[in-house]
C-alpha positions as CSV (number, residue, x, y, z in Angstrom):
1,M,-27.4,26.2,12.0
2,D,-29.7,23.3,12.9
3,H,-29.0,20.7,10.3
4,S,-32.4,19.1,10.7
5,L,-34.2,22.3,10.0
6,Y,-31.9,22.9,7.0
7,L,-32.6,19.5,5.6
8,A,-36.3,20.0,5.9
9,A,-36.0,23.3,4.0
10,C,-34.0,21.5,1.3
11,I,-36.7,18.9,0.9
12,L,-39.3,21.6,0.4
13,D,-37.1,23.7,-1.9
14,L,-34.2,21.8,-3.8
15,S,-32.9,25.1,-5.0
16,C,-32.2,26.5,-1.5
17,Q,-28.4,26.2,-1.9
18,A,-28.5,28.6,-4.9
19,R,-30.9,30.9,-3.1
20,Y,-28.8,31.3,0.1
21,S,-25.2,32.1,0.6
22,F,-24.2,29.2,2.9
23,P,-23.3,25.8,1.5
24,V,-25.2,22.6,2.0
25,P,-23.3,20.5,4.6
26,P,-21.5,17.6,2.8
27,D,-22.9,14.9,5.1
28,L,-26.5,16.0,4.0
29,L,-25.8,15.9,0.3
30,H,-23.6,12.7,0.4
31,P,-24.5,10.7,3.5
32,R,-21.8,8.2,4.6
33,P,-22.9,4.6,4.6
34,D,-23.5,3.3,8.1
35,L,-22.2,0.0,9.4
36,P,-22.8,-1.4,12.9
37,L,-19.8,-2.1,15.1
38,L,-20.8,-5.7,15.3
39,A,-20.6,-6.0,11.5
40,I,-17.2,-4.4,11.5
41,L,-15.9,-6.9,14.0
42,G,-17.6,-9.7,12.1
43,Y,-15.7,-8.8,8.9
44,A,-12.4,-8.7,10.9
45,V,-13.1,-12.2,12.2
46,T,-14.0,-13.3,8.7
47,A,-10.7,-12.1,7.3
48,F,-8.9,-13.8,10.1
49,A,-10.6,-17.1,9.5
50,I,-10.0,-16.9,5.7
51,G,-6.3,-16.2,6.3
52,L,-6.0,-19.2,8.6
53,A,-7.9,-21.5,6.3
54,L,-5.8,-20.6,3.3
55,T,-2.4,-20.7,5.1
56,P,-1.6,-24.5,4.8
57,W,-2.4,-24.5,1.1
58,F,-0.5,-21.3,0.5
59,I,2.6,-22.5,2.3
60,A,2.5,-25.8,0.4
61,F,2.3,-23.7,-2.8
62,L,5.3,-21.7,-1.9
63,R,7.4,-24.7,-1.0
64,R,6.3,-26.6,-4.1
65,N,7.5,-23.7,-6.3
66,K,10.6,-23.2,-4.2
67,L,9.7,-19.6,-3.3
68,G,12.0,-19.4,-0.3
69,K,13.9,-16.4,1.2
70,Q,17.3,-15.6,-0.2
71,L,19.8,-14.2,2.3
72,R,21.3,-10.7,1.6
73,V,24.8,-11.0,0.1
74,E,25.6,-7.3,0.6
75,T,24.4,-4.3,2.5
76,V,22.8,-1.2,0.9
77,D,26.2,0.4,0.5
78,G,27.7,-2.7,-1.0
79,R,29.5,-4.3,2.0
80,D,29.2,-7.7,3.5
81,P,26.2,-8.0,5.9
82,T,28.2,-9.9,8.6
83,I,25.8,-9.1,11.5
84,F,22.7,-9.9,9.5
85,L,24.2,-13.3,8.4
86,K,25.2,-14.1,11.9
87,Y,21.7,-14.0,13.2
88,H,19.7,-14.9,10.2
89,E,21.6,-17.5,8.3
90,K,19.4,-20.3,9.5
91,K,16.4,-18.6,7.9
92,F,17.6,-19.4,4.4
93,G,14.9,-21.0,2.2
94,T,12.0,-20.1,4.5
95,P,8.9,-19.4,2.2
96,T,8.3,-15.8,1.5
97,M,5.7,-13.7,-0.4
98,G,3.2,-14.1,2.5
99,G,1.9,-10.7,1.7
100,L,-0.1,-12.2,-1.1
101,L,-2.0,-14.2,1.5
102,I,-2.7,-11.1,3.5
103,W,-4.1,-8.9,0.8
104,G,-5.7,-11.9,-0.9
105,S,-7.7,-12.5,2.4
106,I,-8.6,-8.8,2.4
107,L,-9.9,-8.9,-1.2
108,I,-11.9,-12.1,-0.6
109,T,-13.5,-10.6,2.5
110,V,-14.4,-7.4,0.6
111,I,-15.9,-9.5,-2.3
112,F,-17.7,-11.6,0.3
113,S,-19.3,-8.5,1.8
114,R,-20.4,-7.4,-1.7
115,L,-22.1,-10.8,-2.2
116,L,-23.9,-10.4,1.2
117,A,-25.1,-7.0,0.0
118,F,-26.2,-8.4,-3.3
119,L,-28.2,-11.1,-1.6
120,G,-29.8,-8.5,0.7
121,I,-28.3,-9.9,3.9
122,V,-26.6,-6.6,4.7
123,H,-27.4,-3.1,3.5
124,N,-23.9,-1.9,2.7
125,S,-20.9,-3.8,1.4
126,L,-17.3,-2.8,2.0
127,L,-16.9,-2.2,-1.8
128,Q,-17.6,1.6,-1.6
129,R,-16.1,4.0,-4.1
130,G,-15.7,6.9,-1.6
131,Q,-13.8,5.0,1.1
132,V,-12.4,1.7,-0.2
133,Y,-11.6,1.9,-4.0
134,L,-8.4,3.9,-3.5
135,P,-7.0,1.8,-0.7
136,L,-7.7,-1.4,-2.7
137,F,-6.1,0.1,-5.8
138,V,-2.9,1.0,-3.9
139,M,-2.8,-2.3,-2.0
140,V,-3.2,-4.5,-5.1
141,T,-0.8,-2.5,-7.4
142,L,1.9,-2.1,-4.8
143,G,1.4,-5.8,-3.8
144,M,1.9,-6.9,-7.4
145,L,5.1,-4.7,-7.6
146,G,6.4,-6.3,-4.4
147,A,5.6,-9.8,-5.6
148,V,7.5,-9.2,-8.8
149,D,10.5,-7.9,-6.7
150,D,10.3,-10.9,-4.4
151,Y,10.1,-13.4,-7.2
152,L,13.0,-11.9,-9.1
153,N,15.0,-11.8,-5.9
154,I,14.4,-15.5,-5.5
155,I,15.3,-16.6,-9.0
156,G,17.7,-13.8,-9.8
157,A,20.8,-16.1,-9.7
158,D,19.1,-18.8,-11.7
159,Q,19.7,-17.8,-15.4
160,E,17.6,-20.8,-16.7
161,R,14.5,-19.7,-14.7
162,L,15.0,-16.1,-15.8
163,R,15.2,-17.2,-19.4
164,Q,11.9,-19.1,-19.1
165,L,10.3,-16.2,-17.3
166,M,11.1,-13.4,-19.8
167,P,8.4,-14.5,-22.5
168,R,5.8,-14.4,-19.7
169,M,7.0,-11.0,-18.7
170,R,6.7,-9.7,-22.2
171,R,3.1,-10.9,-22.4
172,F,2.3,-9.5,-19.0
173,L,3.8,-6.1,-20.0
174,V,1.8,-6.0,-23.2
175,L,-1.4,-6.9,-21.4
176,S,-0.8,-4.3,-18.7
177,V,-0.1,-1.6,-21.1
178,L,-3.2,-2.3,-23.1
179,I,-5.4,-2.4,-20.0
180,V,-4.0,0.9,-18.8
181,L,-4.4,2.6,-22.2
182,L,-7.9,1.3,-22.5
183,G,-8.9,2.3,-19.0
184,W,-7.4,5.8,-19.4
185,S,-9.1,6.3,-22.8
186,A,-12.5,5.2,-21.4
187,Y,-12.0,7.5,-18.3
188,L,-11.2,10.5,-20.5
189,W,-14.1,9.8,-22.8
190,F,-16.8,9.3,-20.2
191,G,-15.3,11.9,-17.9
192,L,-15.4,14.5,-20.7
193,R,-19.0,13.6,-21.5
194,T,-20.0,15.0,-18.1
195,V,-18.4,18.5,-18.5
196,D,-20.2,21.6,-19.6
197,Q,-21.3,21.3,-23.3
198,A,-19.5,24.5,-24.3
199,L,-16.2,22.8,-23.4
200,F,-17.1,19.4,-24.8
201,A,-16.4,20.2,-28.4
202,I,-12.9,21.4,-27.6
203,A,-12.3,18.5,-25.3
204,V,-13.3,16.0,-27.9
205,K,-10.6,17.1,-30.3
206,F,-8.0,16.7,-27.6
207,L,-9.4,13.3,-26.7
208,I,-9.2,12.1,-30.3
209,A,-5.6,13.1,-30.5
210,V,-4.8,11.4,-27.2
211,I,-6.5,8.2,-28.2
212,A,-4.7,8.2,-31.6
213,I,-1.3,8.5,-29.8
214,L,-2.2,5.8,-27.3
215,F,-3.3,3.5,-30.1
216,V,0.1,4.0,-31.9
217,L,1.9,3.4,-28.6
218,S,-0.1,0.2,-27.9
219,L,0.8,-1.1,-31.4
220,F,4.4,-0.3,-30.7
221,W,4.3,-2.3,-27.4
222,I,2.6,-5.2,-29.1
223,V,5.2,-5.4,-31.9
224,V,8.3,-4.8,-29.7
225,L,7.3,-6.9,-26.7
226,G,4.9,-9.4,-28.2
227,I,7.3,-10.9,-30.7
228,S,9.4,-13.8,-29.4
229,S,13.0,-12.8,-29.6
230,A,16.0,-13.7,-27.6
231,G,17.4,-10.2,-28.0
232,I,14.3,-8.6,-26.5
233,D,14.3,-11.2,-23.7
234,D,17.9,-10.3,-22.9
235,L,17.0,-6.6,-23.0
236,L,14.1,-7.2,-20.6
237,N,16.4,-9.2,-18.3
238,R,18.9,-6.4,-18.1
239,F,16.2,-3.8,-17.5
240,L,14.0,-5.6,-15.1
241,V,16.5,-7.6,-13.0
242,R,19.0,-5.8,-10.8
243,Q,22.5,-6.8,-11.9
244,G,25.3,-7.7,-9.5
245,K,25.2,-9.5,-6.2
246,R,21.9,-7.9,-5.0
247,R,19.0,-9.4,-6.9
248,G,15.4,-8.3,-7.4
249,L,13.5,-5.8,-9.5
250,G,15.8,-3.2,-11.1
251,V,16.0,0.2,-9.5
252,L,14.6,2.2,-12.4
253,P,11.5,0.1,-13.1
254,K,10.8,-0.1,-9.3
255,I,11.1,3.6,-8.7
256,T,9.1,4.4,-11.9
257,T,6.3,2.1,-10.8
258,L,6.2,3.6,-7.3
259,L,6.0,7.1,-8.7
260,L,3.3,6.1,-11.1
261,I,1.1,4.4,-8.5
262,S,1.6,7.2,-5.9
263,G,1.0,9.8,-8.6
264,I,-2.4,8.2,-9.6
265,G,-3.3,8.2,-5.9
266,A,-2.2,11.8,-5.5
267,F,-4.2,13.1,-8.5
268,W,-7.2,11.2,-7.3
269,F,-7.0,12.8,-3.9
270,S,-6.4,16.3,-5.4
271,F,-8.7,16.4,-8.4
272,K,-11.3,13.8,-7.9
273,L,-11.9,14.1,-4.2
274,G,-10.8,17.8,-3.9
275,Y,-8.3,17.4,-1.1
276,D,-5.9,20.4,-0.7
277,V,-5.9,20.9,3.1
278,I,-3.8,19.4,5.9
279,T,-5.3,19.4,9.3
280,V,-2.8,20.4,12.0
281,P,-3.8,19.0,15.4
282,F,-5.0,21.7,17.8
283,L,-4.5,24.4,15.1
284,G,-6.9,23.5,12.4
285,P,-6.8,23.2,8.6
286,W,-3.8,24.4,6.6
287,P,-4.4,24.9,2.9
288,V,-1.5,23.6,0.7
289,G,-3.0,23.8,-2.8
290,L,-1.3,21.8,-5.5
291,W,1.5,21.0,-3.0
292,Y,-0.9,18.3,-1.8
293,I,0.1,16.1,-4.8
294,P,3.8,15.8,-4.0
295,I,3.0,15.4,-0.3
296,V,0.7,12.5,-1.1
297,M,3.3,10.9,-3.3
298,F,6.0,11.3,-0.7
299,L,3.8,9.8,2.0
300,I,2.7,6.7,0.0
301,I,6.3,5.9,-1.2
302,G,7.8,6.8,2.2
303,S,5.4,4.7,4.2
304,A,5.7,1.7,1.8
305,N,9.5,1.7,2.1
306,A,9.5,2.3,5.8
307,V,7.4,-0.8,6.4
308,N,9.5,-2.7,3.9
309,V,12.7,-1.7,5.9
310,T,11.0,-2.8,9.2
311,D,10.2,-6.2,7.8
312,G,13.4,-7.9,9.0
313,L,12.5,-9.9,12.2
314,D,9.9,-12.6,12.7
315,G,6.6,-10.9,13.6
316,L,8.0,-7.4,13.8
317,A,6.3,-5.7,10.9
318,G,3.2,-7.8,11.2
319,G,2.6,-6.9,14.8
320,L,3.2,-3.2,14.2
321,L,0.8,-3.2,11.3
322,V,-1.9,-4.8,13.4
323,I,-1.4,-1.9,15.9
324,A,-1.3,0.8,13.2
325,F,-4.4,-0.4,11.3
326,G,-6.3,-0.9,14.6
327,A,-5.4,2.7,15.5
328,F,-6.6,4.2,12.2
329,G,-9.7,2.0,12.2
330,T,-10.5,3.5,15.6
331,L,-10.0,7.1,14.3
332,A,-12.0,6.3,11.1
333,Y,-14.9,5.0,13.2
334,V,-14.9,8.0,15.5
335,H,-15.0,10.4,12.5
336,G,-17.9,8.5,10.9
337,L,-16.0,6.7,8.2
338,F,-17.6,3.4,9.1
339,I,-16.7,1.6,5.8
340,L,-13.1,2.7,6.0
341,S,-13.0,1.6,9.6
342,A,-14.3,-1.8,8.6
343,F,-11.6,-2.0,5.9
344,C,-9.0,-1.3,8.6
345,A,-10.6,-4.0,10.8
346,V,-10.4,-6.5,7.8
347,A,-6.7,-5.6,7.4
348,V,-6.1,-6.3,11.1
349,G,-7.8,-9.7,10.8
350,A,-5.9,-10.7,7.7
351,I,-2.5,-9.6,9.2
352,A,-3.3,-11.3,12.5
353,A,-3.9,-14.6,10.6
354,F,-0.5,-14.2,8.9
355,L,1.1,-13.2,12.3
356,W,-0.3,-16.4,13.8
357,H,2.3,-18.3,11.8
358,N,4.9,-15.5,11.6
359,V,5.9,-15.2,15.2
360,P,9.3,-16.6,16.0
361,P,10.2,-19.0,14.5
362,A,8.4,-17.8,11.4
363,L,6.7,-20.4,9.2
364,F,6.8,-17.9,6.3
365,F,7.7,-14.3,5.6
366,M,5.7,-11.3,4.4
367,G,8.1,-10.2,1.7
368,D,7.9,-7.0,-0.4
369,A,4.5,-8.3,-1.6
370,G,3.1,-7.5,1.8
371,S,5.3,-4.7,3.2
372,L,5.0,-2.4,0.2
373,A,1.3,-3.0,-0.2
374,L,0.3,-2.5,3.5
375,G,2.7,0.4,4.0
376,G,1.3,2.2,1.0
377,V,-2.3,1.5,2.2
378,L,-1.4,2.9,5.7
379,A,-0.5,6.2,4.1
380,V,-3.7,6.3,2.0
381,I,-5.9,5.7,5.1
382,A,-4.0,8.4,7.0
383,L,-4.9,10.8,4.1
384,M,-8.5,9.7,3.9
385,T,-9.0,10.2,7.7
386,D,-7.2,13.6,7.4
387,Q,-4.6,12.4,9.9
388,I,-1.4,13.0,7.9
389,L,0.5,14.4,10.9
390,I,-0.7,11.6,13.1
391,L,0.8,9.0,10.8
392,P,4.4,9.4,12.2
393,L,3.0,8.7,15.7
394,I,0.9,5.7,14.8
395,G,3.7,4.4,12.6
396,F,6.5,5.6,15.0
397,V,8.6,2.5,14.8
398,F,8.4,2.5,11.0
399,V,9.7,6.1,11.0
400,I,12.6,5.3,13.4
401,E,13.6,2.2,11.3
402,M,13.7,4.3,8.1
403,F,15.6,7.1,9.8
404,S,18.2,4.6,11.2
405,V,19.0,3.5,7.6
406,I,19.3,7.1,6.4
407,I,21.5,8.1,9.3
408,Q,23.7,5.0,8.9
409,L,24.2,5.6,5.1
410,T,24.9,9.3,5.6
411,S,27.4,8.6,8.3
412,K,29.3,6.1,6.2
413,K,29.4,8.4,3.3
414,L,30.5,11.6,5.2
415,R,32.6,10.0,7.9
416,G,34.8,7.7,5.9
417,G,32.8,4.5,6.5
418,K,32.2,5.1,10.2
419,K,28.9,3.8,11.5
420,V,26.4,5.2,14.0
421,F,24.7,1.8,14.6
422,R,26.3,-1.6,14.7
423,A,23.8,-2.5,11.9
424,A,20.9,-0.9,10.2
425,P,17.9,-0.9,10.3
426,I,17.9,-0.4,14.0
427,H,16.3,-3.7,14.9
428,H,19.6,-5.4,13.7
429,H,21.5,-3.0,15.9
430,F,19.5,-4.3,18.9
431,E,20.2,-7.8,17.8
432,A,23.9,-7.0,17.7
433,L,23.5,-5.9,21.4
434,E,22.5,-9.5,22.1
435,W,18.9,-8.7,23.0
436,G,17.6,-11.7,21.1
437,E,15.1,-11.6,18.2
438,S,12.0,-12.1,20.3
439,K,12.9,-9.5,22.8
440,V,13.6,-6.9,20.1
441,T,10.3,-7.7,18.5
442,M,8.3,-7.5,21.7
443,R,9.9,-4.3,22.9
444,L,9.3,-2.5,19.6
445,W,5.7,-3.7,19.7
446,I,5.3,-2.1,23.1
447,V,6.8,1.2,21.8
448,G,4.6,1.1,18.7
449,A,1.5,0.4,20.9
450,F,2.2,3.4,23.2
451,M,2.8,5.8,20.4
452,A,-0.3,4.6,18.5
453,L,-2.3,5.2,21.6
454,L,-0.9,8.7,21.8
455,G,-1.8,9.2,18.1
456,I,-5.4,8.0,18.8
457,I,-5.8,10.5,21.6
458,I,-4.4,13.4,19.6
459,G,-6.5,12.4,16.6
460,M,-9.6,12.4,18.7
461,V,-9.2,15.6,20.7
462,G,-6.9,17.6,18.3
């Protein structure tokens, strides 16, 4: 049907959707904000400039607070990382947590675009609920999780610094719990106000019970975690900090937080946005129903960890992320998601500014604060562009890196310690073959670029 004729009919008769059997095209009811290509490129350059401008101050901050990289003292399966130490021992103490600079630059650029829109300089900012809120949420929450992991990894062996940190962690946990409970209660209340009035009376009773439970839980957290106590600090230390040689955030709180963040994203996709279909290239949509929720959670967690595993050589993860976000930005633009395309362009600019100082020899590292955040956002953008099955192509090297770790660990467990690779992830295997760090990085960039190009082609014609 001709959309222009249909739109004219709707203007004359707003009840036409109820009168006829066919639905109103979504783009007519909820038009997507437009954004010129020049503006998208301008935002990318802005993020790049902000990242470069903040780098000297940020590196000075990291060095002043002694936030330097700690070398691995054992592999994932508990053995000595001899190959890793052979090639990376000289990197001890290099500032890390550079991911904070990356997504900080992205946030500043998004806020700057909102200021431009407020002043009337541009029509649409990047802060759009339909296309940017969810990527921003995943980026910031996973980035904060990664930053905590990085920081605990740095100070994990310093009991004095840990002792001084625990009271702050208690206050942070109390504040976080209160904010989450308040936000959840407000969402439930205002969300229920919009439902059918026949259901509202029943829903209110349930809401009152939920708020009462949340209030009691919040008081519990305030009493237990808010009181200054050496015993509570010791308990937090044992729970939050991984014990043994390997330091960082404990396994249980890290996995729990990953599940929580990915779960929120999955429920938002499924219930708020109504996603329940996966598009198979060349075959069309494939309904999956409620299975969409675990699929989303798996993709976010898997992508975040895959990028985290890949972040092991100077410039490797940064360059591959520039390629991946560039590819998804192209697909988003082709499919009319201009704001999301601009967000990808901003990510490219911010990562490129970091990469400017991260190429061998790296001035500072991304850390979990960047790899978890950007990996998770990559999965969210694949979901929002309906390109789930294209993600393994655009992120091909990330997938191979993750599979190399899985294969190595499985082989050691089932074959009495025998290895498939000289070291895992696979970029360390290539290092052990004496390729050299720069050559490994460049060759994996080339592989990633070719596979991303293939992903773009399939995403456009499939």
